[in-house]
C-alpha positions as CSV (number, residue, x, y, z in Angstrom):
1,M,-0.1,0.0,0.3
2,N,1.4,3.7,-0.5
3,R,1.4,6.6,1.8
4,W,-1.9,7.6,1.6
5,S,-3.4,4.3,2.5
6,A,-0.7,4.7,5.7
7,V,-2.5,7.7,6.4
8,V,-6.1,6.4,6.3
9,A,-4.7,4.0,8.8
10,L,-3.4,5.5,11.4
11,S,-4.5,3.8,14.4
12,C,-8.0,2.5,15.2
13,S,-9.1,5.6,16.9
14,I,-12.7,13.0,17.4
15,A,-13.5,12.6,21.1
16,V,-15.8,10.5,22.2
17,H,-16.9,12.7,25.2
18,G,-19.4,14.8,22.7
19,Q,-22.4,12.7,24.3
20,W,-21.0,11.3,27.8
21,S,-18.4,12.4,30.2
22,V,-18.2,12.0,33.7
23,S,-17.5,15.0,34.6
24,R,-20.9,16.6,33.1
25,S,-23.2,13.9,34.8
26,E,-25.3,14.6,37.5
27,Q,-23.6,12.2,39.5
28,G,-19.9,13.2,38.8
29,R,-21.7,17.1,39.7
30,T,-22.5,15.6,43.0
31,L,-19.6,14.2,43.9
32,Q,-17.6,17.6,43.6
33,G,-20.2,19.0,45.9
34,E,-19.0,16.5,48.4
35,R,-15.5,17.2,48.9
36,A,-13.1,19.5,49.0
37,N,-10.6,18.2,46.3
38,L,-11.3,15.9,43.1
39,V,-8.9,14.2,40.5
40,Q,-10.3,13.1,37.2
41,V,-9.0,11.1,34.9
42,E,-10.3,10.2,30.9
43,A,-9.0,8.1,28.0
44,W,-10.5,8.3,24.9
45,F,-10.2,6.9,21.2
46,D,-12.7,7.2,18.7
47,Y,-12.4,6.1,15.0
48,N,-15.3,7.1,12.5
49,A,-15.7,6.8,8.8
50,N,-18.7,7.0,6.1
51,S,-17.4,4.3,3.5
52,L,-14.4,2.2,4.9
53,R,-15.3,-0.9,6.4
54,N,-13.5,-1.5,9.8
55,E,-12.3,-4.5,8.3
56,L,-10.2,-2.7,5.9
57,V,-8.9,-0.5,8.9
58,A,-8.1,-3.2,10.9
59,G,-5.9,-5.0,8.0
60,L,-4.1,-1.6,7.1
61,W,-3.5,-1.7,11.1
62,K,-2.1,-4.7,11.3
63,G,-0.2,-5.2,8.1
64,S,-1.9,-8.0,6.5
65,Y,-2.8,-8.6,3.2
66,L,-6.0,-7.2,2.0
67,D,-7.2,-9.3,-0.9
68,R,-9.4,-7.9,-3.9
69,D,-12.9,-9.1,-2.6
70,L,-12.0,-7.1,1.0
71,R,-11.1,-4.0,-0.9
72,E,-14.0,-4.2,-3.0
73,R,-16.5,-3.8,0.0
74,S,-15.3,-0.5,1.2
75,R,-15.2,0.8,-2.4
76,A,-18.9,-0.4,-3.1
77,T,-20.0,1.8,-0.2
78,M,-18.8,5.0,-1.6
79,G,-20.0,8.1,-2.8
80,N,-18.4,11.5,-4.1
81,H,-17.8,12.8,-0.7
82,N,-15.9,10.3,1.6
83,S,-14.3,11.1,5.0
84,V,-12.6,9.4,8.0
85,G,-11.3,10.6,10.9
86,Y,-10.1,10.0,14.5
87,A,-9.4,10.9,17.9
88,L,-6.8,9.2,20.9
89,G,-6.1,11.4,24.1
90,G,-6.6,11.6,27.4
91,R,-6.9,14.4,30.3
92,A,-5.9,14.6,34.2
93,T,-7.7,17.3,35.9
94,W,-7.9,18.5,39.5
95,L,-10.6,20.5,41.4
96,G,-9.8,22.4,44.6
97,A,-11.8,23.7,47.3
98,T,-14.2,26.8,46.7
99,G,-13.7,29.9,47.4
100,I,-11.2,31.5,44.9
101,E,-10.6,35.1,46.6
102,G,-13.6,37.2,44.7
103,H,-15.4,34.2,43.2
104,E,-16.6,32.6,46.1
105,Q,-18.5,29.9,44.4
106,W,-15.7,29.0,41.7
107,R,-13.4,26.0,42.1
108,S,-9.5,26.3,41.3
109,L,-9.0,24.2,38.5
110,M,-5.6,22.5,36.9
111,S,-5.3,20.3,33.8
112,V,-2.7,18.1,31.8
113,A,-3.7,16.8,28.3
114,Y,-2.5,14.5,25.4
115,H,-4.3,14.8,22.0
116,E,-3.9,13.3,18.6
117,Q,-6.6,14.0,15.8
118,M,-6.9,12.8,12.3
119,G,-9.2,14.3,9.8
120,M,-10.0,13.7,6.1
121,R,-11.8,14.1,2.9
122,F,-11.4,12.2,-0.5
123,T,-12.7,11.3,-3.9
124,R,-14.0,8.3,-4.8
125,D,-11.4,7.9,-7.5
126,L,-8.6,8.7,-4.7
127,Y,-9.4,5.3,-3.2
128,A,-9.6,3.3,-6.0
129,L,-6.1,4.2,-7.4
130,S,-4.4,3.7,-4.0
131,F,-5.7,0.3,-3.7
132,F,-6.3,-1.2,-7.3
133,G,-3.8,1.1,-9.3
134,N,-4.3,3.4,-12.7
135,A,-5.4,-0.3,-15.0
136,G,-9.0,0.6,-14.6
137,Y,-8.5,4.1,-15.7
138,E,-6.9,3.8,-18.9
139,A,-7.7,6.3,-21.5
140,R,-9.5,7.9,-18.8
141,R,-8.9,10.9,-16.1
142,A,-9.0,9.7,-12.4
143,D,-10.4,12.8,-10.3
144,L,-8.3,12.6,-7.3
145,G,-9.7,16.3,-5.9
146,P,-10.7,17.8,-3.8
147,T,-9.0,16.3,-1.2
148,A,-7.8,17.2,2.2
149,V,-6.5,16.1,5.4
150,E,-4.9,17.2,8.7
151,R,-3.4,15.4,11.3
152,I,-1.6,17.0,14.8
153,R,-0.3,15.7,18.0
154,Y,0.1,18.4,20.9
155,Q,-0.2,18.5,24.5
156,T,-2.2,21.1,26.7
157,I,-1.0,22.3,30.3
158,G,-3.9,24.4,31.4
159,V,-5.3,26.5,34.7
160,G,-8.9,27.8,35.4
161,M,-12.0,27.7,37.4
162,Q,-14.9,26.0,37.6
163,H,-18.3,27.0,39.3
164,A,-19.0,25.0,42.6
165,H,-22.9,24.1,41.5
166,S,-22.8,24.1,37.8
167,N,-20.7,22.5,35.1
168,S,-19.9,25.8,33.8
169,Y,-16.1,26.6,33.8
170,A,-13.2,28.4,32.2
171,R,-9.7,27.1,31.3
172,V,-6.7,28.7,29.6
173,D,-4.2,25.9,27.9
174,F,-0.5,26.4,27.2
175,V,-0.3,24.2,23.8
176,I,3.0,21.9,23.2
177,G,2.8,21.0,19.6
178,Q,4.4,18.0,18.7
179,S,3.6,16.6,14.8
180,Y,1.7,18.9,12.4
181,D,0.9,17.4,8.8
182,A,-2.3,18.8,6.3
183,A,-2.6,18.8,2.6
184,D,-5.4,20.5,1.0
185,V,-6.0,19.6,-2.6
186,Q,-8.2,21.8,-4.3
187,W,-7.6,20.4,-7.8
188,A,-6.0,17.0,-8.7
189,G,-6.3,14.6,-11.8
190,L,-4.8,11.8,-13.4
191,Y,-4.9,10.9,-17.3
192,T,-4.0,7.6,-18.3
193,G,-3.1,6.9,-21.7
194,V,-4.0,3.7,-23.9
195,D,-1.6,0.8,-22.7
196,G,-0.2,2.9,-20.1
197,R,2.0,5.1,-22.7
198,V,1.2,8.3,-21.6
199,L,0.8,9.6,-17.6
200,R,-0.9,13.0,-17.2
201,A,-0.8,14.7,-13.9
202,S,-2.6,18.0,-12.6
203,V,-2.7,19.3,-9.3
204,L,-3.3,22.9,-7.2
205,A,-2.3,21.9,-3.6
206,D,-0.5,23.0,-0.6
207,Y,1.2,20.9,2.0
208,Q,2.3,21.7,5.1
209,R,4.0,19.7,8.0
210,S,6.3,20.4,11.1
211,D,10.1,19.6,11.8
212,T,10.0,15.7,10.4
213,A,13.5,15.2,12.3
214,S,11.7,13.5,15.5
215,S,8.0,13.5,16.5
216,R,8.1,11.6,19.3
217,F,6.2,12.1,22.5
218,G,8.2,15.0,24.0
219,Q,9.1,16.6,21.4
220,V,8.8,20.2,21.1
221,N,8.0,21.7,17.4
222,G,6.0,24.1,18.5
223,F,4.1,26.2,21.0
224,G,0.4,27.9,21.2
225,L,-2.3,29.0,23.8
226,A,-5.7,28.0,23.8
227,I,-8.9,28.3,25.6
228,S,-11.7,26.1,26.9
229,G,-15.1,26.8,28.3
230,R,-18.7,26.2,29.0
231,W,-21.9,27.9,30.2
232,E,-24.5,26.0,31.7
233,T,-27.8,27.3,32.9
234,E,-30.9,25.1,34.4
235,L,-34.0,25.6,32.5
236,H,-36.4,26.4,35.0
237,R,-39.0,27.4,32.8
238,C,-39.0,24.2,30.6
239,M,-39.0,21.4,32.7
240,E,-37.7,21.4,36.8
241,G,-33.9,19.6,36.2
242,A,-33.4,20.7,32.8
243,R,-30.2,22.3,32.1
244,F,-28.3,23.6,28.7
245,S,-25.0,24.2,28.0
246,L,-22.6,25.7,25.7
247,E,-18.9,24.6,25.3
248,V,-15.6,25.5,23.8
249,E,-12.7,22.9,23.8
250,D,-9.3,23.7,22.4
251,F,-10.0,27.2,20.8
252,G,-6.5,28.6,19.9
253,F,-3.4,28.2,17.9
254,A,0.0,26.8,17.6
255,N,3.1,28.4,16.3
256,W,5.4,25.5,14.6
257,T,8.9,26.2,14.4
258,K,11.2,27.6,11.6
259,T,12.1,24.1,10.5
260,S,9.1,23.3,9.2
261,Q,8.2,23.0,5.7
262,R,6.0,24.0,3.2
263,L,5.3,23.0,-0.7
264,K,2.6,24.9,-3.0
265,K,2.1,23.1,-6.2
266,D,-0.4,24.4,-9.5
267,T,1.7,22.5,-12.2
268,I,1.0,19.7,-14.6
269,L,3.1,17.3,-15.4
270,E,3.4,14.5,-18.2
271,Y,5.6,11.3,-18.4
272,D,5.7,9.4,-21.3
273,G,8.5,7.2,-20.8
274,I,12.3,7.6,-20.6
275,R,14.5,7.9,-23.8
276,V,18.0,6.1,-24.3
277,A,20.4,6.5,-26.6
278,S,22.4,3.8,-25.3
279,I,22.4,1.3,-23.0
280,L,26.2,1.4,-21.9
281,D,26.0,4.9,-21.0
282,L,24.6,4.2,-18.0
283,D,25.4,7.4,-16.2
284,N,22.4,9.0,-18.6
285,V,19.7,5.9,-17.4
286,I,20.1,6.2,-13.8
287,I,18.0,9.2,-12.3
288,G,18.9,10.2,-8.8
289,E,16.8,11.4,-6.2
290,D,17.6,15.0,-6.6
291,Q,16.9,15.0,-10.4
292,L,13.7,14.0,-9.6
293,L,13.1,16.1,-7.3
294,D,14.1,18.8,-9.3
295,T,12.3,18.0,-12.1
296,F,8.9,17.5,-10.2
297,G,9.4,20.9,-8.3
298,L,9.1,18.7,-5.1
299,R,11.8,20.9,-2.8
300,Y,10.3,21.9,0.7
301,D,10.2,25.8,1.8
302,Q,11.2,26.1,5.2
303,G,9.8,28.5,7.7
304,A,7.6,28.9,10.8
305,F,3.9,28.8,10.4
306,T,0.8,29.0,12.2
307,T,-2.2,26.7,12.1
308,W,-5.7,26.6,14.0
309,L,-6.0,23.4,16.9
310,P,-8.9,21.3,16.0
311,F,-10.9,22.9,17.8
312,A,-14.8,21.6,19.1
313,L,-18.2,23.1,19.6
314,R,-20.7,22.0,21.4
315,A,-24.6,22.6,22.7
316,H,-25.8,20.2,24.9
317,L,-29.7,19.6,26.4
318,R,-30.3,17.3,29.5
319,M,-33.9,16.9,30.7
320,P,-35.2,14.1,33.5
321,L,-38.6,12.7,32.1
322,T,-39.3,10.8,35.2
323,E,-37.7,10.3,38.6
324,V,-35.6,7.5,36.8
325,W,-35.1,8.0,33.4
326,T,-32.9,11.3,31.3
327,W,-33.4,12.6,27.9
328,S,-30.2,14.7,26.6
329,A,-28.8,15.9,23.4
330,T,-25.9,17.3,22.0
331,L,-25.0,19.1,18.9
332,E,-20.8,19.6,18.1
333,Q,-19.0,20.8,15.4
334,R,-14.8,20.0,14.9
335,K,-12.3,22.0,12.7
336,L,-11.2,18.7,10.9
337,P,-11.4,18.4,7.0
338,G,-14.4,16.0,6.3
339,Y,-16.1,16.4,9.7
340,V,-19.7,17.6,9.4
341,P,-22.1,18.8,12.5
342,Q,-22.9,15.9,14.4
343,L,-26.0,15.1,16.2
344,L,-26.2,12.7,19.1
345,F,-29.4,11.8,21.3
346,A,-29.1,9.8,24.3
347,G,-31.7,8.2,27.2
348,E,-30.2,7.3,30.8
349,R,-32.0,5.1,33.7
350,N,-30.7,5.1,37.4
351,F,-30.8,1.6,38.6
352,G,-31.0,2.8,42.2
353,D,-28.4,5.5,43.4
354,R,-25.5,3.9,42.8
355,T,-25.9,3.0,38.5
356,Q,-26.8,4.5,35.7
357,V,-26.5,2.8,32.3
358,G,-27.7,4.4,28.3
359,A,-28.0,4.3,24.9
360,C,-27.4,6.8,22.3
361,L,-28.0,7.5,18.5
362,G,-25.9,9.5,16.9
363,F,-25.2,10.6,13.0
364,G,-22.9,13.0,11.5
365,G,-19.3,13.5,12.2
366,F,-17.1,11.6,9.9
367,G,-20.0,9.3,9.7
368,G,-23.3,8.0,9.5
369,L,-25.3,6.0,11.9
370,R,-24.0,5.5,15.1
371,L,-25.3,3.4,18.0
372,G,-23.9,3.7,21.7
373,A,-23.9,3.0,25.2
374,M,-22.8,3.4,28.7
375,V,-22.5,2.8,32.0
376,R,-21.7,4.2,35.0
377,H,-21.2,3.6,38.9
378,R,-20.3,5.0,42.3
379,L,-17.9,3.1,44.3
380,G,-18.0,3.9,48.0
381,E,-18.5,7.1,48.8
382,R,-15.6,8.7,47.2
383,S,-15.1,7.6,43.4
384,L,-17.4,7.4,40.3
385,L,-16.3,4.7,37.3
386,E,-17.8,5.8,33.6
387,L,-17.4,3.5,30.4
388,S,-18.9,4.2,26.8
389,S,-18.3,3.5,23.6
390,P,-19.6,6.1,20.5
391,H,-20.7,3.1,18.1
392,L,-20.8,0.1,20.0
393,P,-21.5,-2.6,16.8
394,G,-18.3,-1.2,15.5
395,L,-16.0,-3.1,18.2
396,V,-17.7,-6.5,17.4
397,S,-18.0,-6.0,13.2
398,G,-15.8,-5.7,10.3
399,A,-18.6,-4.9,8.4
400,A,-19.0,-1.7,10.6
401,R,-17.8,1.9,9.8
402,G,-15.8,3.3,13.0
403,A,-15.6,2.1,16.9
404,G,-15.0,3.4,19.9
405,L,-14.3,3.9,24.0
406,Q,-14.1,5.9,26.4
407,F,-13.1,5.5,30.0
408,G,-13.5,8.1,33.3
409,I,-12.3,7.9,36.8
410,Q,-13.4,10.8,39.3
411,Y,-11.9,10.7,43.1
412,A,-13.2,12.8,45.8
413,F,-10.7,13.7,49.0
């Protein structure tokens, strides 16, 4: 497989906590109010696509052989607008006692987090060319754009405050950029002549990447700032206990170092073979890397650049239906290629005072219809655990598109 295939397969993992989050639950809010200090740890991964089947992505991730029938099954589901993306991350948060000077109803907050996200939109022809070659495009053109892909890894260290009686909070984060690469292909096509005698490519694209010398965990290739916050209010006139919130997460930027690279192309290339005057004159036959780079204009320009972080915007409505049933709806949008507004509906049921079980239905984002599930349980007087999946069928079915898990724990002291 080629590099594009590897990009699609990068891990099998947009943050799952769009619908459920242990910190946003009623039980989490109750536990926060019972103790002076609270520590919360969350981890998540979520992979989603509207056409690539899980069996294909799992095979790429494992490095397995992909037979033609398997590749065809994903191509058969594709339309003109295809998307894929994932998020992998974790966060640790500490909440202090109430009573920040001048703000008696607020608690101090500190947080550290790791984020890795990728989003991509692509054409059906790009998939076919990558997984089947160009033989099927003899005497015609393969449309490879518009296509866009963005992948970023970064960490955040933040401080802020959270309201003692609601889930409202405000936080400022220092951003440590680990790696970044993105391509925006406004137009690209590849024409294959009869018998493959002529190849003609046209491209209008912009590619950026951070320093490639090292992108290991802990490597610093950029810095930035971000703000996150949630405003929550009770809807007394609507229904007792109903709550509505608006949230922004990681709204900010990262400035990548001066050793970063950029390539802009607006060109047409034609290849009709290599003509050799004498097979004994090997110096004129062998083409080196430098010659190819010059011929195709693939020399990168070095210099610093600034990018937006893949921030998220959310609106959330939560309403109790009975003493044991609660209904909620979430609308989410993320700044990533291929991502469209995602709408999720969820229902939760209390089993006693300590256990809650929920199910959700969602559509949008990078994929189509999703069916999720959640279980939450309070251990003793100090701990709360939550485990959820945004698309439960994806964990067991290769025919599904997308899968994910999220784990959260709170400990109060």
